[in-house]
N, C-alpha and C positions, 0 to 999 in steps of 0.2 A: 382389840378394834373391830368393829362391825361396819359392814356397809349396807345399807338399806335401799331398796330401788321400789318405785311405784310407777305405774304407768297410766296413761288416760289421754285426754286431749291436751295439747301444748297450753291452750288458754286456761283449762281448769288447774293444771299443775302450776302455771305461773301465779295464779291466784293463791294457791297454797303455798308456794315459795313467798310470796309477798306479805302473807300472813304471820310469818316466821322470820322477819328480817334480822333477828339476832341469831339466827341458825344458818350456817353456811351449807348451801344445796346447790346443785348443778343440774341445769335443765338443758335437755338435747331432744331433738326430734327426728324421726324419719318419715317416710311417705305414709306410714300407717298410724303412728302414735308418737306421743311424748313419753320421755323417760326422766324421772326426777330421781336424783342420787343424794343420799345423805351418809356421810361418813362420820362416824363419832364412836366415843368410848362410852358415851351415855345412851339414854334411851332416844328413840327417834320420835319425831312429831307425826310420822305417818300412822294412819289407822290400820292398814292391812297391807304392810310391806312384804317383798320377798327379802328374807334377811340371810345374810352371808357373814361369816367369820373371815377376817383378811388372814389368809395363810402366809402370803408374801407380798411385799410392796416396794416400789421404787418410784420416786417422783411425787409431785403433788398434783392432784386433780385441779383442773381449770375449765372454766366455761367454754372458751374459745377454742375448742378442740374438735377433732374428728375421732369418734369413739368406735371402736371395734369389740364386740363381746363374742368371744367363742364359748358357745353353750354346750357343755360336755356331760352327758349323763354318765354316771360312773355307779357301779354296784357297790354295796357295803363292802364286800371282798376286795374290790379293787381300790378302794379309797386309799390305804397306807401306801400302796405301789404308787398310784397316781400322784399324790402329795410329795413323796420322796422324789420323784423325777423332777417336779416343779421347783422343790426346795434346793435341788442339786443342779439347777441348769446352768448353762454357762454364762448367762447374763449378757450375751452380745448385743440383744435388742436395745439395750440402754445406750449403746455407743452409736445407733443409727440416727442419721440426720433427721430432725423432725419429731423424734420421740420426745414424749412428755412424761408419761407414767404408765406403770402396769400394776394390776391387782390380780392376785390369784385368790379366788373366792369359794370357800367351802359353804355348800348350802346348809342352812339350819332345818328347813322344813320340807326338803325335796332331795333328789338324787342328782341334780344338775349343777355341776361346778361352772363357774364363769371365769375365763381368763379374759380380763378387761384390759385393753391398751388404749392409751390416748396419743393422739398424733397432732402436730400442728395443723396438718391439712391431709386430705384424702390422699393426695399424691405422694406424700411422705410414707404412708402404710404401703402404698402400691409399690415404690422403690424398694422398701425393705422387703417385700414378697419376692423381688427379683434379685435380692442381695446375696452374697456369699454367706453372710451371717444367718439368714433365713435358711438357706440350704444346709448349713451346719447344724442349726437347731432341729431341723426334721430330718437329719441324714439317717436315723435308724428307722423312720417311718416305712411301713411296708416290708420290713425285713423281720426275721425270727426274733431280733433283739429289740424291736420296736415295741412300744407299749400298746400299739394298736394291733399288734399280733395276739394280744390276749383278748380275744372275743368275749370271754366271759365276764370281763370288767366292764364292758359298754353295753347296756340292755337296749339302747337305741342310738341311731346316728347322731352325731353332733351337728350343730348348726351355728351359723354366724349372723349375727344382726349388727348393723351399723347405725350410727346416729351423728348428726351434725348440731352445732350450737343452735338453740332455738333463738330466732331473731323476730321480735315482736314487730307485728306489721302496723304502720300508722293509720 
């Protein structure tokens, strides 16, 4: 399974989405831009997408969600360790109130993995960040056992982008 992303103005992406009504796509936006997602085993309709292989997934993508993308650059050397950690995660996030879906995405044409989570609302994501499950999932962070201790695996700092459902204005 692959996941494709393309960005642009929400209005442009809506036109693209409406041109392909037989293809399920998901449109989100933030203060800077729109994000259109196409998850499929087939080819994408996007001309120049960011392409990812789905390494791990739980739940179904849906439009009316709050989307969090943790963008993590990983060196070639670090990829096996990074993926092993995610494939063997505890899976506690799935039990959190408001959780919708997770995708662990391996980049095809770059070094930046994306850990995408979808939530019913932003408040659900923020509550998870304050939960015991979050604390447990990140308990090794900052220690000699934590993957973040392997500085040679991460060429640049990670960053987070968030999106909400695109709502067409009348």
